[in-house]
C-alpha angles and dihedrals in degrees: 000000000000126000090251091055091050090052093048090053091051092050094048091048093050091051093049093048101040111018106042117079096181112110114200118194096224101056135025108230095195090059092043090050091049091049093049092047090050094049090046091054092051089049094047090054093046090052092049092050093047091050094049091049092050091050093048095051094050098051094038100097133013114230119214123197124201125186131190121205125198129192115253114254114268116248 
């Protein structure tokens, strides 16, 4: 999950928990919002860790390339 996906889940969960006053009988929106916010927080942390690991592995060691060219043999 990306960082943006985690933030989207947190925002959606907060809207469901705090902003909606409609109370359907078949689902508890407060619990659903809390679950989405917790899942978004876990996804956000996973995205941050994955990004940090990718950046660390790229900048870890410098690679140098050295090429030697020879003239082709004469005919």
